N, C-alpha and C positions, 0 to 999 in steps of 0.2 A: 652573896659573893660566889662566883663560879669557881669550882675546884679545878685547878690546873695541874694537879699532881698526875704523874704518869700512871696509866693503868697497869697494875701489877698482875703479871700473867704466870700461871702455872702451866708448863708445857707437859703434856702427857703423851709420850711417844716421840722419839727424836730421830726417826729414820729419814730417808731421803726426801719424802714428801714434806715433812716438817721443816727440813733445812731449806727447801724451796720457799716456804712461807717466811722463815726467819730472815731470809735475805731482804725481804721487805720490812719486816717488823723491827729489825735491829737498826735500821736507818731512821726510825721515827722517835722524836723526842717525847711523844705522848705515850710511849710503850716501854715498859720495863719487864724483861723476862726475869722473873725472880727465882724460879726453881724448875727443875726438870725431873720427870719420872721416866726412866728408861732402863730396862734390864740388860741390854746388850752392850758390853764394854766397847765394841767396835763402833757402834753408833754414837755412844757417849764421846768417844775420842774425836770422831769426825765432826760432831756438833760443837765440841769445845774449840776445835780448830777454827770453826767459823766465827765464834765470838772473838777469838784472838785476831783473826783477819780484819774484823771491824773495830779493833782497838778496845775491846771490852773484856772484862774478867768473866770467865765462865761461871754460871751460877751453880749452887749446890745441886747434887743429883741424888735421887732416891730410886730404888729398884722397881717400885710400882706406885700407882696412883694413891692407893689407900695409905701406904706408909708416908707418902709425901703429905697427904691431908692430915694425918694424925700428928705428924711431927711439926707442921708449920701452919696449923689451922689459924685463920685470921690474918695471914700474911699475904693473901692474894685477893684480887677482885674478880678475875675471870680465869677460866681454864680453856685451853685449846687442846683438843684431843685428836690425835692422829695415830691410832694403834690398829692392829688387826681387827677386822670387822666384827668378829664374834665378841670382842671385848667392849665394844662401844656402849652397849646397854648398861652394864654394871658400873663402868667408869663414869658415865654421864650421870646416872642416878646418884652416885656418891658425891660428885662435884656439885650438883644442884642442891642436894640436901646439906652440903657444907656452906650453902649461901652464895655460891659462885654462879655468875652467868657463864654460859658455855657456847663456844664455837666448836662444832663437831665435824670432823672430816667425813666425806662420803664413803660408802653409803651409810645412811643414818644408823640402821640396825639390820638384823638378818631376817626378822619375821614381823608380820603385822601385829602379833601379840606384844612383841617388844616395843613397837612403835606406839601402841596404845598406852603401854606402861610409861614411856617417856613423856607423853602428853599429859598423863595424870600427874607425874612428878613435877613437870613444869608448872602446871596449874596449882598444885599443892604448895610448892615453894615460892611461887611468884617470881621466879628467875627467868632470864632470857635464855632461849635455846634457839640457835640458828645453825643450819647445816651448810657446810662449805662446798656446795655445788657451784662451780664456776658458771654453769648455765643459768640457774635461777638467780644468781647474784649479778649477772651481766646486764648492762643497759640494753643490749640487743634483745634479749629474751623478755625483759620487762616491757620494752616498747612493743614487741610482738604480742605479748599478753594483753596489753592495753588495747591494741588494734583489734584483736580477736574478740575480747570481751565487749568492746564498744560497738561491734557489729560492722566495722568499716568495710570488711570484705565479705560480709554475709556469713551464713552458718558454715561451720567446718564440715566437709564431706569426707575427706581422707587425710591421713597423715602417713607419710612414708619415710622411714629412717634407716640409715646404714652406718655402722662403725667398723673400722678395721685396724689391725695392728699385728706386728710379729710378736704377740703377747706370749703364746705358748713357749717358743724357744727362749724368750727373754726372761721368763720368770721361773725357769727350772731351778729347783732346790730352795726356793723361797717359801715363806708362809702363804703366799698367794695361791700356791698349788696344794695347800693342806686344807681340805674341806672343813675340818673342825675349827679352823681359825678364820678362813676366808668366807665361808658361807656360800661359796659358789666359785665359778671360774671367770673367764673373760667377760661374759655378759653381766656379771655382778661386780666387776672391777672397773676396767675402762668402760665397758658397756653400761655400767650403772649411770654414767652421765647421760647416755642416750635414753635409758628408761625414765630417768628423772625429768629431763628436759621435755621429752614428749608428753609426760604426764602433766607437767606444768603448763605447756602450751594447750593441751586438751582442756584443762580446767574442770574436768568432771571425772567421775568414777568410771571404771571399766565394768561392763556387764558380763562379758564372756571372753575367754582367752583360750587359744590353742597354741602349743609350743613344742618344738623339738630341740634338744640339746645333744651335741656330740662331743665326746671327750678326746677323740682322735689319739687314743693311746696314752693319755695323760690322766692324772688323778682327778681332774676337774674338767668341766666343759670348756672348750675353746672355740667352738662354733655353735651358732644357734639361730633359729628363726621363730618369730612370734607373730601371730595374727590375733587381732583383738577387735571387739566391738564396744564402743562407748555406750553409755546409757542413752545418749541422744540418738544412737544409731549410726554415728560416724564410724568409719572403718580405719584400723591402724595396722601397719606392718612394720616390724623391726627386725633387722638382719645384722648379726654380728659375726665377724670372721677374725679370730685371733691367731691364725696360723699362716698368714700371708707373708709377703716379702717385707723387709725392714721398712716400716712406715707407721703412721698413727694419724688417722683423720676420720672425718664423719660428714654426713650429709643428712639434713632433715628438710623435707618439703611438707608444707601445710596447704592443702588444696581446699579452697573455699568457693562458694557460689559465685563471688564477684572478684576473685583474685587469688594469687598464689604468694606464699612466703617461702623463702629459702634461708636456712640458717645452719648452724652446726651444734653439736651436743654441748660444746663449751660456750655457746653464744658468741663465737669468734667473728661472726659477720651477720648481717641481716639484709636481705634483698627482697624486693616486692615487684609483682607485676599485676596491675589492675586490668579489669576488663577493657579492651580496646587498645592497650599498650602493646608495643612490639616485643618486649622482652623484660627480663628481670633487671632492675636497677637498684643500686645501694640505697638503703634508708639511713639518713644521717642520725647518729645518736652520740651522746657524750662518751668520752673515752672511759673504759672500765677502770675502776679504782682498786679492784682486787678484793678477795674475800675478807682480809683483815680490816681494811679501811671501811668496807661496807658494814662489817660487824660493829665497829666503833661508832659509825653513824647511826645504826639502829639503837645501840646502847645509849647514846646521848639524846635520842628522841628526834634526830634530824629526819629520819626516814622510817617508814614501816618496815617490818621484817620481811624481806623478799624471799626468804627460804626457811619458813617455819617448819616445825615437825609435822604439821598437817600435810604438807607436800610430801614429806618423807613417808607418812602413813600411806598415801595413795600409791607410792612406788612400792612399798613393802607388801601391800595387798596384791599388787601386780606380780611381784616376785614369787609370792606364795603360790599364785595361780599358775605361773610359768613352770615352777618345779613340779606341781601336781600334774599338770597336763603332760609335761615331758615324761614323767614317770609312767604315764598311761599311753605312751607312744602317740602323743598329739591329740588325744581325745579332748574336745572342748570342755571347759569347766566354768561354772558360774563363779563370779567374784563376790565374796561375801565379806 
């Protein structure tokens, strides 16, 4: 007999990003948000108001994930984590070892060593771990990956990506500009979508990376350029500008021997031009169902995990190399 009980969710981190997810989750009869871990009273108040808006009683709140797990062990099926980046590793380990499947906000972790640790914990506990990167979870990127892996456009020659936002002015005074919590600046926050989606599209490890990061008077980087070579020899460029006019957008081009793909870091579109065609045209794909619905589909066995920690590991290794190269004024470094 199929279990039709709602999935019981422990929310870890109830800031603005989580409230965006909750607007989808609270409408679903198959989802029950059972508890919240959040230390900031202002965030708790704003999130409680959202429950009231949806006609729901706000769930109990604990100040951190460990106390939530200690107090209510066995009361949840999954955890959805959306906290400052530096907290992701320890909170995810705790939830996996408590027997919970985990949906983890981006970026997965801060270093490749932490990524390896999460993969080991995932394997040891046998639980599901999926990273809430909209790009990897989007039908557009999944279609692009199938086309690229299937050889429909020939081998990849170059990938060129750019992302921009008024991030520097917009995040002043927040944890996103505190290196100990954020693990980086614009290129590791909004730009993490670009790093991840490019890595997903490439489908292979990086061999060599050169990078420059500029802080522009802020505590963390807000502009940066990355040049990389994939193990196949294909070349990659990534440009991030977090100090521009009020805006937030991206472009990613994949140049192949027999065609070109154009998309964005969130997978918000997909266009293609094959050899002999006059220009780029849209590629029809199903409408995106969003990170939470995708996670539930993976958990129920309907689809394979489109954003596993292995993709997060590839991005973490890239970020390690970016920081090392930038600390050496752009000296190319091998990716190990």
